[in-house]
N, C-alpha and C positions, 0 to 999 in steps of 0.2 A: 781336418776337424771336421766332427760329425754335428749334424743339427737334426733337433726332434720337431716333428709342427705339429702339436694338437690342438684341434678347433673344438670348439665349447659346444657345438651342434654340427648337424649336418642333414641334407635332405634325403631322404628315403628313398630307396631305388623303387623306378614306374613299376618295374614290371610286376604282377601280382603274383603274390606267394601262395602256398598249398594251405589250404584251410587246415587248423590243428584242433584236435579235438580239447576238450578242457584238461584233461588228464596231462595231455601233453604239453599245454601251456602252464598250467602251474607247475608239473614238476620243471620246465626249463626257466620258470621264473623262479623259484625257489632257487635253482642254482645262480642262477644271474645274481639274486640277492647276496648270495654267500657270496661272491666273488666281489660285487661290490662294497659288501661291508671288509671285507680282506684288502680291499684296494686303498680304502681311506684309512685303514687302521694300519699300516704300512707306512713307514717314513724311509725307506729304502728306494731311490728315484730308479734305478734297477729292476727292482724286484715289481713297484708299479708298473715300468714299463709292460714286463712281461704279463700282469694281471691284467693291463687295460686289453692287451692283444687277445687273451683270455675271454673278457668280456665282449670284446669286438664278433668273438665266435659265439660265442653263447648267446648273444641278442640277435645273431643273424642279419646284421644289419640295421636293427631297430632301434632308432633313437629312442621311441617312445616307450620301450621296455626296458632300458636302460633307465630313463627318467621316474618309472613306477619303482624300479629296485632304489634309486637314491632317496626316493620319498620315504619309501620304508624301512631304509637302514636302521637300524637300532644299535647306535654307537654311544649310548648313555646310560647309564642305569643310578637308580637312587641311591646317595649316599646315606652311610648310617646315621649321621650326625650335621647339623648345620655348622657346627665349627669342628675340625679336626685337622688331623695331617696324615698323609700318606708319603710311602718311601718307594723308592724304585732306587736300581743300580746302573750307575753311569759308566763303570770298567768292575773288572774284579776286584773286589776289595773296596770299593767305593760307594757306599750308600748315600742318596741324595733325598733331603726331607724338605716337602714343602707342607705348610700350614696353609688351611684355605676358613675362610666365613661366609656360607650363602646366605642369601637374603631372605626372610622369612618368607614361607610358603614355597619353597625353591620347588619347581616340578620339571624334571630331567627332559620332558617334552618340550619345551620353552626356551628360547635362547636368552641369555641374560648379558647385559654391558657388565665387565670387569676390569680390574684394575691390578696390575702386578706391581706387588710394593717389594723393591729391593730394600733388604737391610744394610744398615751403615756399620762402619767398624766396631766389631764387640756386641751390636745390639742382637737380640734373641727375634725369630720370627713374630711370636707373639706380639713383643713391645713395638715393633715396627707396624704391625698390623694396627694394632690401637692407637698408633701415633697417626696413621693415616686414614683413621675413621675420624678422628678428632680436627684434621685438618682439612679434609674433604667435605666434611658435614654431612647436611642433609641433601645434598644433590648427589651423594654416593649411594644412599640408603637402600639402593635397589639393585647397587652392585655386588658381584662376587668380588671379595678382596681375596688374591693369592699372593702368600709371601714366601720364597724358598728359607732354606736354613743360612744361606749363604748368597752373597751375591754371585749374578751367573751371565756370562756374556759380557760383563760390562770391562774389560781391560784390554788396551792395546796391545801391551805385550802380554801374551799368555801362552802354554804349553799347548799343544795344539790339540791335545786330546781335550783340553777342558773347554778348547774353543765350540766343541759341538756339544757341549752339555746345555747349552739353550737350546739347540733344537729339539733334543730328548727331553729337557722340561716341559716344552711347549706341546707336544707329542702325549706325553704323559698326563700333561692337566687337560686338554682336548679330548681325552679317552674317557676322561670321568665327569667332566662339568661341562653343560651346553652353553658353549659363551658364544655373544652375539661378536663375531669377530670383524664385525664394520664398527664397535663400541669398545675396544680393548685400550686401555691406557698402559702407561707407566707411570709410576710413584717414586721419588726418593728423596732424603735428605743426607744431607753432609757425604760422607764417604758414597754411601747408599743413591745418593743424587749422580755422583760422577760415576756411577756403574750405570746410572738409568740415561744419563747423557751417551754414552758410548754404545749402550745395547739399541738406543734409537739410532744412533749412526750406522751399526751393522745392519739393523732389521729394521728398517725406516717403512717400509710398505705394510708391516704387521699392525702399525699403532695408529690410531685416529688422535693421540697426543700425548703429550709427556708432561708431568708436573714435576719440576725440581726446586729444591730448598737448598741453599747455600752449597752449590757445587758449579762444577764447570767439568767439561771434557778432558780429560786430560790427555793430550796429543804433545809428541814431540814436536817442536818447532811449530808452536801454534800460530805464528802470523804468517807463515808460508803453505802450512797445512789445512786450517780453518776456510781459506777461499774457495778449495774444490771438495773437502769431506762434508763440511756444512750443507753443502748443495745436496745432498742424499736427504735431508730433512723437507725438500719440496712437497708439500702437501700435509704435514705433519705439524699439529698445533705444538708450540712449545710455549710453557708458563713457565719463567724462571723468576724466582725469588729469592734477594739476597739481601743483607744487611752491610750498611754502608762502612766501606771499608779505609774512609778516611779519618774516623774516629781515634784518637790517641792511644786507646787499649784495643784496639783491632792487630790481632795476629799476624803473621807473615801468608797464613792461608786465607784467611777473611781477605785482606788486601791483594791476593791474586785472585781470588773469587770476584770480587769487583772488578778490577780489571778486565780479567777475560768475558764478564758477564755485558759490561760496557762495549768492549769492540765488536761482540756476537752480536749484541741488538743493533748497532751499528752498520754491520755489515749484512746484518738480514732483510734491515729495511732498505741499502741500498739495491740488493737483487731480488727483493720481493719474497722472503722468507716469512712464514707465518709465526714469528717469536714475539713473544709480550715478557718484557722485561721490567720489574719492579725492584725498585732498591728503595729500602724504608731503613729509617735510623738504626744506628747500632744498637743490636740486641741479643743476647746468646741464641745459640742454634734451638733450644727448647720453647724460647718466646716468638722463634719466626714464624709468623703468621702470614700467610697470602689473601688479598682481597679476597670474602666469598663470594664475589659477583663473577671475579676473572675467573674461580674456579668452578661455578657453576657453569659459567659461558662455556670455558674449555671441555666439560663432562658432558655438554649437549653434543659436541661436534660429532662426526662419524668419519671412517675412513676415507680416505681421498679415494675418488671414483677411477677407473681405469684409465690411465693417460695416455694420449696419443704419442708423447715421449717421455721415456725414462732414463734414468743416468744414476746410475750407482757405485762407488769406490770400495772395496773391501779387502781384507787382508787374509781371512783364511776359508777353506771349503765350509758350507753351510753357513756364509752369510752373502753368499753370491744370488741374493732373488731382488726382483725389483719389478712391480708389477706383475707384467704378464711375460716376463722373462725369469727364467731360473738357470743357473749353473747346476749342469747335471755331473761333469767330473773337471776337475781342477786340469789347468794346461802346463803348470809347470812348478818347479820345485816352490815349496811354501815358505815364505820368507819367516824363519821361528827366532832370527836372535834379537835378543833384549835390550842391544845396545846400539845406537846410532851415533856417528859423529860425522860433521860434514863440514867440509874447509874449503869455500868456494876459491876458486883459482882467483889471482890478481887479475883485475880487468872484465870480470864475468858482473854479471846481474845477480845478487846474493838471492834475492826471495826467488828469481825464476828457475836459478840453478838450484837451489834447496828443494824448491817445490817438483821439478823435474825427475830430480834423484828419487824423492819418495815414490811418486808416481810409479817410477819403474819398478819396485819394490811390491806394488800394491798390484792387484787385479780390478778388472773393470768391466761392467755390463752395461750396456746402453742400447735402446733402440727407439725408433718413431716410426709413424704409421703416416703414412702420404698418398692418399687417393686408395689406391690396390696395391701400393707399394711398402713391403717391411723392409727395413734397412736395420741390420743389427752391429754394434761394433762391441769388440771385446779384445779383452787382456788377460792371457792366463786361464782361458775357458776353452777347455778342450771339446766338451759338449754343452751344447745350452737346449732346453727347453722352451717352444712359444707356448703359451695358452692364451687363447683368444675366445672371445662369445661371437654370438651370432650377429650383433649391433656393430664388431667393430669394422667390419668390413663388409661388401656385396659380394656373399660367396657363390653367387650364380653367375660371377665374373671371374676371368683367369687373375690369379694373384702371383706377385712377384715377389719374391724374399731373397735381400741382396747380404752377404754377408763378408764381413772382412777376412 
C-alpha cells in the first residue's frame, strides 16, 4: 500500500539562496502562478501530484513564493448574469446542466456561502431553486443557490460512472463561482431530500449543514446500517422536517419517513450527532415549512474544523474523503451489485451479522492524531493522501505515521 503525506507548510531551508534579479523573480513567479492555477483546476489526484512536484521545483523550496502564487490565483471570472445555467459533459453523449442564482452585487473576488438544492422526482431546476428560496427565506438572501437538473450523488445503488458525477459537478461549480467552502449547505425536499441525505453521508466533510424536508436516507437494512453510516455525519448539522406519519391519510412513504426520522433523531442524541428533527402535523409536501429560527440557525453554521479523529464509510471511488484524509486509489473491486439479500445463520446475532456483511462490501477511511503520531486505518484503499496544516502537529519534531 502506498501513502502520500502532504504538509500544509514547511520550514524554509536555512542556507542563504543566491540573490535573484527582478526579471528572474518575476519570470519564475509567473511560471509558478500558472502551475498553481493548473493545480487547483485539476481534479485528477495523480495529475495534481505531478503538478505539486513541479510547483516544489519551480518555487525552489520557498513556501512564501507558493503562498504568493496562491493569493494571486485567478480561478473565478464574472458570470454573464445573476441567474442562468451552464452545461458540461460528464461522459460521451451525456451533458449535465446546472442552474444558478447569484446574490445581488456578486463579486467573483469575494467568497459567498452557497446552498446546493437537489431536485425531487420530476421537478425542474428552476422550480427547486424557487422552492428553496421560499423555504430558506431571508437567512439565505446572500447565498449562491445552485441546482442541478437532476439529483446527483444521492443513491446508494448507482452505476459506477454516475457515482463520480458529484465530484465533477463540484469541480465545475467551483471553477465558475467563488464559494465559501466553510459555508456550503445541502437542501432537498421529497426525493430530492432523500438524495440530500445520501449525498451528505457520502461527502460529509464538504458541508456545513443539511436541510431536508419530508425525506430520509434510503439505505438497505437501515436498522443495522444506520448505526455506523450515520456516524459519517459527525460535525455536520442536519435539520430534518417531516409531517406526522400517524395521520389516517398519511401515505406509506410518509409513514416510513416519520419512522426513519424518529429513529435517526433518537440515535443522534445517543451518540452526539448534531441532528435536529422537527415533526409537524400532517401536511401536504408543498405546505411543509421548517421553523424559520431553526433554518436561520443552521445557515449560520460553518463547516466542521479539522478534527484530530476522522472516520468515513463509503462505497464508490470519489467518496473516499474525510477531513485530512483522502483515498487516491481504490484498493479492491467496487461493489456494484444493486441487490443485497442477507439471511443470517441460525444462532447468530442478526444485527451484528448484517452490519458485518455490509461493512465487508464497503470501503473505509479513518485516522487519528495523538501527539506526534498519525494513525491511519483503511479498507479497500490502495493509496491515501494526508493533508495537514502547520497547527496539526509540531513539525520541528519527528512525526510518526502508522498505517494498517
